[in-house]
ZAZABA-45670 format. One line per field, with one value per atom (N, C-alpha, C, O, CB): atom name; z, y, x. Coordinates in Angstrom, 3 decimals. Last residue first. Glycine has a CB too. Example, Ala and Ser with C-alpha at 12.3 -4.5 7.8 and 13.67 -1.06 7.14 Angstrom:
BEGIN
atom: N, CA, C, O, CB, N, CA, C, O, CB $
w: 7.080, 7.140, 7.870, 8.039, 5.725, 7.800, 7.800, 7.800, 8.465, 9.046 $
v: -2.250, -1.060, 0.030, 1.138, -0.598, -5.690, -4.500, -3.300, -3.319, -4.473 $
u: 12.850, 13.670, 12.900, 13.409, 14.084, 13.190, 12.300, 13.200, 14.236, 11.308 $
//
This chain:
BEGIN
atom: N, CA, C, O, CB, N, CA, C, O, CB, N, CA, C, O, CB, N, CA, C, O, CB, N, CA, C, O, CB, N, CA, C, O, CB, N, CA, C, O, CB, N, CA, C, O, CB, N, CA, C, O, CB, N, CA, C, O, CB, N, CA, C, O, CB, N, CA, C, O, CB, N, CA, C, O, CB, N, CA, C, O, CB, N, CA, C, O, CB, N, CA, C, O, CB, N, CA, C, O, CB, N, CA, C, O, CB, N, CA, C, O, CB, N, CA, C, O, CB, N, CA, C, O, CB, N, CA, C, O, CB, N, CA, C, O, CB, N, CA, C, O, CB, N, CA, C, O, CB, N, CA, C, O, CB, N, CA, C, O, CB, N, CA, C, O, CB, N, CA, C, O, CB, N, CA, C, O, CB, N, CA, C, O, CB, N, CA, C, O, CB, N, CA, C, O, CB, N, CA, C, O, CB, N, CA, C, O, CB, N, CA, C, O, CB, N, CA, C, O, CB, N, CA, C, O, CB, N, CA, C, O, CB, N, CA, C, O, CB, N, CA, C, O, CB, N, CA, C, O, CB, N, CA, C, O, CB, N, CA, C, O, CB, N, CA, C, O, CB, N, CA, C, O, CB, N, CA, C, O, CB, N, CA, C, O, CB, N, CA, C, O, CB, N, CA, C, O, CB, N, CA, C, O, CB, N, CA, C, O, CB, N, CA, C, O, CB, N, CA, C, O, CB, N, CA, C, O, CB, N, CA, C, O, CB, N, CA, C, O, CB, N, CA, C, O, CB, N, CA, C, O, CB, N, CA, C, O, CB, N, CA, C, O, CB, N, CA, C, O, CB, N, CA, C, O, CB, N, CA, C, O, CB, N, CA, C, O, CB $
w: 10.902, 11.949, 12.083, 12.910, 11.641, 8.800, 10.162, 11.256, 12.436, 10.222, 6.285, 6.623, 8.113, 8.630, 5.859, 6.345, 6.202, 6.618, 7.232, 4.755, 6.486, 7.594, 7.536, 8.570, 7.578, 3.983, 5.203, 6.394, 7.212, 5.467, 2.308, 2.251, 3.506, 4.038, 1.016, 3.022, 3.213, 3.239, 4.093, 2.102, 2.147, 3.564, 3.872, 4.870, 3.932, -0.593, 0.142, 1.643, 2.334, -0.159, -1.130, -1.326, -0.575, 0.017, -2.829, -0.778, 0.176, 0.080, 1.091, -0.082, -1.376, -1.793, -0.678, 0.235, -3.074, 0.321, -0.300, -0.690, -0.372, 0.660, 1.991, 0.553, -0.145, -1.084, 0.306, 4.651, 4.286, 2.786, 2.360, 4.787, 4.667, 5.583, 5.109, 5.158, 7.010, 2.851, 2.516, 3.387, 2.895, 2.675, 4.278, 2.974, 2.604, 2.099, 1.888, 6.458, 6.676, 5.368, 5.356, 7.243, 5.109, 5.839, 6.059, 5.869, 7.192, 4.112, 3.187, 3.862, 3.252, 2.666, 6.442, 5.524, 4.583, 4.286, 4.718, 9.595, 8.284, 7.329, 7.403, 8.386, 12.339, 11.747, 10.366, 10.009, 12.672, 13.791, 12.998, 12.475, 12.196, 11.842, 15.324, 15.852, 15.128, 15.773, 15.730, 13.684, 14.974, 15.580, 16.263, 15.953, 11.665, 11.370, 12.663, 12.730, 10.561, 13.021, 12.528, 12.224, 12.491, 11.269, 13.508, 14.626, 14.188, 14.900, 15.228, 10.856, 11.737, 12.889, 13.214, 12.285, 10.021, 9.310, 10.202, 10.293, 7.988, 11.769, 11.773, 11.129, 11.630, 11.028, 10.950, 12.283, 12.410, 13.078, 13.355, 8.554, 8.529, 9.883, 9.956, 8.148, 8.812, 8.856, 8.767, 8.889, 10.152, 7.035, 7.868, 7.810, 6.893, 7.425, 6.474, 6.510, 7.398, 8.392, 7.024, 6.436, 5.470, 5.360, 4.259, 5.861, 7.077, 7.139, 6.054, 4.885, 6.974, 9.019, 7.796, 7.983, 8.933, 7.440, 10.183, 10.331, 9.003, 7.976, 10.760, 11.384, 10.258, 10.522, 11.027, 8.938, 13.342, 13.681, 12.534, 12.695, 14.101, 12.395, 13.261, 13.607, 14.115, 14.528, 11.084, 10.289, 11.140, 10.659, 9.645, 12.838, 12.506, 11.719, 11.695, 13.791, 12.470, 12.522, 12.159, 11.264, 11.579, 14.618, 13.273, 13.362, 14.250, 12.407, 17.218, 16.819, 15.427, 15.087, 17.841, 17.811, 17.290, 16.867, 16.218, 18.295, 20.337, 19.512, 19.079, 19.898, 20.280, 20.104, 20.797, 19.843, 18.680, 21.349, 18.192, 19.625, 20.416, 21.313, 20.061, 15.399, 16.042, 17.541, 18.100, 15.642, 13.095, 14.367, 14.963, 15.022, 15.333, 9.633, 10.720, 11.964, 11.904, 10.333, 6.780, 7.692, 8.755, 8.761, 8.338, 5.086, 5.053, 5.984, 5.970, 5.393, 2.945, 4.104, 4.052, 3.104, 4.124, 1.979, 1.722, 3.010, 4.051, 1.209, 0.712, 1.784, 1.386, 0.565, 3.122, -0.965, -0.973, 0.168, 0.539, -2.323, 0.000, 0.000, 0.000, 0.878, 1.219 $
v: 17.493, 18.526, 19.099, 19.982, 19.652, 15.665, 15.202, 16.251, 15.911, 14.602, 16.747, 15.486, 15.179, 14.502, 14.345, 18.981, 19.170, 17.919, 18.016, 19.538, 17.750, 18.577, 18.767, 18.719, 19.938, 16.511, 15.703, 16.485, 15.950, 15.262, 18.781, 17.787, 16.925, 16.639, 16.901, 20.026, 20.720, 19.732, 19.830, 21.759, 18.080, 18.447, 19.103, 18.772, 19.402, 18.198, 16.962, 17.228, 16.659, 15.906, 20.801, 20.473, 19.194, 19.116, 20.316, 20.496, 21.337, 21.056, 21.070, 22.840, 17.054, 18.422, 19.178, 18.582, 18.419, 15.275, 15.359, 16.813, 17.697, 14.826, 14.717, 14.475, 14.434, 13.663, 13.186, 15.380, 14.085, 13.799, 12.741, 14.002, 17.892, 16.846, 15.470, 14.506, 17.112, 19.323, 19.011, 17.878, 17.001, 20.256, 19.547, 18.878, 18.456, 17.353, 19.796, 21.074, 19.715, 18.922, 17.761, 19.745, 23.460, 22.741, 21.287, 20.375, 23.428, 24.188, 23.946, 23.140, 22.239, 25.280, 24.593, 23.502, 23.171, 22.000, 23.856, 25.302, 25.652, 24.471, 23.470, 26.021, 24.796, 25.714, 26.196, 27.354, 26.924, 22.993, 24.053, 25.120, 26.241, 23.442, 21.368, 21.767, 22.997, 23.943, 20.609, 20.900, 21.554, 22.077, 23.101, 20.574, 19.535, 20.834, 21.601, 22.810, 20.648, 17.217, 18.115, 19.496, 20.511, 17.528, 16.149, 16.503, 17.463, 18.419, 15.245, 15.704, 16.626, 17.084, 18.271, 15.958, 13.772, 15.054, 16.095, 17.232, 14.896, 11.687, 12.263, 13.646, 14.578, 11.334, 11.126, 11.685, 12.303, 13.324, 10.598, 9.900, 11.234, 11.911, 13.132, 11.166, 8.388, 8.348, 9.777, 10.738, 7.642, 7.011, 8.017, 7.834, 7.215, 9.437, 5.575, 5.431, 6.524, 6.912, 4.018, 6.796, 5.775, 5.673, 5.684, 4.421, 9.358, 9.085, 8.075, 8.439, 10.395, 9.798, 9.180, 8.861, 8.173, 7.895, 11.757, 11.521, 10.987, 11.658, 12.828, 10.804, 11.226, 10.856, 9.770, 10.586, 9.781, 10.978, 11.472, 12.473, 12.072, 7.683, 7.360, 8.581, 8.438, 6.711, 8.933, 8.326, 8.056, 8.185, 7.031, 12.018, 10.633, 10.062, 10.645, 9.788, 15.359, 14.406, 13.003, 12.834, 14.844, 16.609, 16.274, 15.272, 14.420, 15.699, 18.969, 17.638, 17.321, 17.722, 16.564, 21.422, 21.395, 20.029, 19.927, 21.932, 20.186, 21.342, 21.223, 20.953, 22.673, 16.861, 17.838, 18.973, 18.741, 17.176, 15.837, 15.667, 16.692, 17.332, 14.254, 17.004, 16.905, 16.862, 17.736, 18.099, 15.457, 16.152, 15.942, 14.812, 15.650, 15.926, 15.242, 16.104, 17.312, 14.896, 15.120, 16.023, 15.230, 13.999, 17.011, 13.264, 14.608, 15.577, 16.766, 14.561, 10.714, 11.348, 12.812, 13.521, 11.159, 8.301, 9.669, 10.223, 10.203, 10.553, 4.976, 5.928, 7.294, 7.425, 5.478, 2.123, 3.349, 4.267, 4.323, 4.083, -1.180, 0.000, 1.236, 1.383, 0.002 $
u: -21.533, -21.556, -22.949, -23.177, -20.547, -21.510, -21.269, -21.364, -21.282, -19.954, -21.892, -22.563, -22.521, -23.410, -21.931, -20.210, -21.660, -22.429, -23.492, -22.011, -17.672, -18.147, -19.662, -20.329, -17.446, -17.604, -17.519, -18.056, -18.804, -16.063, -17.667, -18.741, -18.769, -19.842, -18.580, -15.222, -16.499, -17.662, -18.543, -16.716, -13.415, -13.456, -14.798, -15.439, -12.278, -13.947, -14.222, -14.291, -15.136, -13.146, -13.034, -14.452, -14.822, -15.899, -14.767, -10.326, -11.050, -12.547, -13.250, -10.760, -9.347, -9.650, -10.371, -10.943, -10.506, -6.665, -7.980, -8.238, -7.443, -9.094, -4.487, -4.383, -5.732, -5.931, -3.659, -4.442, -5.010, -5.001, -5.463, -6.409, -3.195, -2.734, -3.191, -2.427, -3.247, -4.792, -3.402, -2.864, -2.155, -2.523, -7.196, -7.171, -5.755, -5.545, -7.748, -6.327, -6.824, -6.779, -6.372, -8.267, -5.717, -4.671, -5.080, -4.275, -4.382, -8.235, -7.117, -6.011, -5.436, -6.552, -9.768, -10.097, -8.948, -8.710, -11.325, -9.119, -8.574, -8.791, -8.078, -7.051, -9.186, -10.177, -9.736, -9.951, -10.407, -7.579, -6.945, -7.907, -7.482, -6.233, -9.396, -8.085, -7.541, -7.090, -7.088, -11.533, -11.788, -10.487, -10.478, -12.474, -10.153, -10.763, -11.047, -10.828, -12.068, -9.418, -8.369, -8.943, -8.299, -7.701, -11.996, -11.110, -10.013, -9.706, -10.485, -12.875, -13.602, -12.714, -12.680, -14.880, -11.040, -11.135, -11.796, -11.331, -11.930, -11.668, -10.313, -10.324, -9.694, -9.318, -14.272, -14.071, -12.674, -12.507, -14.272, -13.855, -14.441, -14.269, -14.134, -15.930, -10.588, -12.042, -12.565, -11.806, -12.551, -7.785, -8.430, -9.927, -10.466, -8.042, -4.601, -6.056, -6.620, -6.007, -6.479, -2.055, -2.428, -3.945, -4.494, -1.827, -0.117, -1.549, -1.898, -2.026, -2.382, 2.702, 2.200, 0.723, 0.348, 3.008, 5.207, 3.777, 3.258, 3.367, 3.017, 8.401, 7.563, 6.115, 5.827, 8.047, 10.024, 9.266, 8.388, 7.689, 10.208, 11.483, 10.352, 9.516, 8.404, 10.844, 13.576, 12.512, 11.282, 10.156, 12.998, 14.220, 14.527, 13.357, 12.273, 14.810, 15.384, 14.270, 14.738, 15.566, 13.140, 17.976, 17.500, 16.350, 16.349, 18.653, 17.281, 17.732, 17.200, 16.087, 17.271, 16.157, 17.513, 18.004, 19.044, 18.426, 14.103, 14.455, 15.909, 16.787, 14.218, 13.005, 13.841, 14.185, 14.516, 15.132, 11.150, 10.933, 11.725, 11.176, 11.315, 9.528, 10.834, 10.601, 9.938, 11.773, 7.462, 7.511, 8.896, 9.381, 6.392, 6.567, 7.246, 7.222, 6.995, 8.687, 4.505, 5.200, 5.925, 5.891, 4.222, 3.430, 2.875, 3.576, 3.259, 1.433, 3.919, 4.533, 4.145, 4.481, 6.100, 1.685, 2.111, 2.695, 2.039, 0.927, 2.055, 1.767, 2.279, 3.187, 2.400, 0.705, 1.511, 1.094, -0.079, 1.375, 0.846, 0.000, 0.887, 1.737, -0.960 $
//
């Protein structure tokens, strides 16, 4: 299954990121999208994180909120 690496988190400031610190989203649910939107309040950012369109984020939010 192909995966998309969408970012990474550095545990210690100034330390180089290790492979284990990469954030990879293979599977997601509509609830994941809703939680990210509640966190960031930014549809474009959520769409980029999950590799979907802003329109898809909007549709998911309309169905579930």
